[in-house]
C-alpha positions in Angstrom: 38.7 49.9 45.1 38.6 53.5 43.6 36.4 56.1 45.2 33.2 56.5 43.3 31.9 60.1 42.7 28.4 61.2 43.5 26.7 61.6 40.1 23.2 62.4 38.8 21.0 59.9 37.1 21.6 61.5 33.7 25.3 61.3 34.0 25.1 57.6 34.8 22.8 57.0 31.8 25.3 58.7 29.5 28.0 56.3 30.7 25.7 53.3 30.2 24.8 54.5 26.7 28.5 54.1 25.8 28.4 50.4 26.5 25.1 49.8 24.6 22.3 50.5 27.0 19.3 52.4 25.5 16.4 54.1 27.2 13.2 52.1 26.6 10.8 53.9 28.9 10.3 56.3 31.8 7.7 56.2 34.5 7.9 59.2 36.9 11.5 59.7 37.9 12.7 56.2 37.0 14.3 55.5 33.6 14.4 51.9 32.3 17.4 50.9 30.2 17.8 47.8 28.0 20.8 46.1 26.5 19.3 42.9 25.2 21.5 43.0 22.1 24.5 42.1 24.4 22.4 39.8 26.6 22.6 42.0 29.7 19.9 42.7 32.3 17.6 45.7 32.2 18.5 48.4 34.6 16.4 51.1 36.3 18.2 54.4 37.0 16.4 57.1 39.0 16.5 60.5 37.5 17.8 62.2 40.6 20.2 65.1 41.0 22.5 62.9 43.1 22.6 59.1 43.4 24.1 57.5 46.5 27.2 55.4 46.2 25.4 52.3 47.4 22.8 52.6 44.7 25.5 53.3 42.1 27.2 50.1 43.1 24.0 48.2 42.6 23.5 49.7 39.1 27.1 48.7 38.3 26.6 45.2 39.5 23.5 44.9 37.3 25.4 46.3 34.3 28.2 43.9 35.0 30.7 46.7 35.3 33.5 47.1 37.8 34.1 50.5 39.5 37.4 50.8 37.6 35.6 50.2 34.2 32.9 52.7 35.1 35.4 55.4 36.0 37.3 54.8 32.8 34.1 55.2 30.8 33.2 58.3 32.8 36.4 60.2 31.6 
């Protein structure tokens, strides 16, 4: 498995936008994304300066992305 970088919440949201997720609301520092057009789960991404790798893995699982696919989209 490739090594995942430590990213900010905004960087993760930009990658998720590439696969169809759109921001639907924000409450405090948590941003809710929806991709119902593709039948995927809603995802909550915290708007933090750095997101831990374990939380990033959970976000990727909910988005049905592998770490390899995520890193390819990050480029």
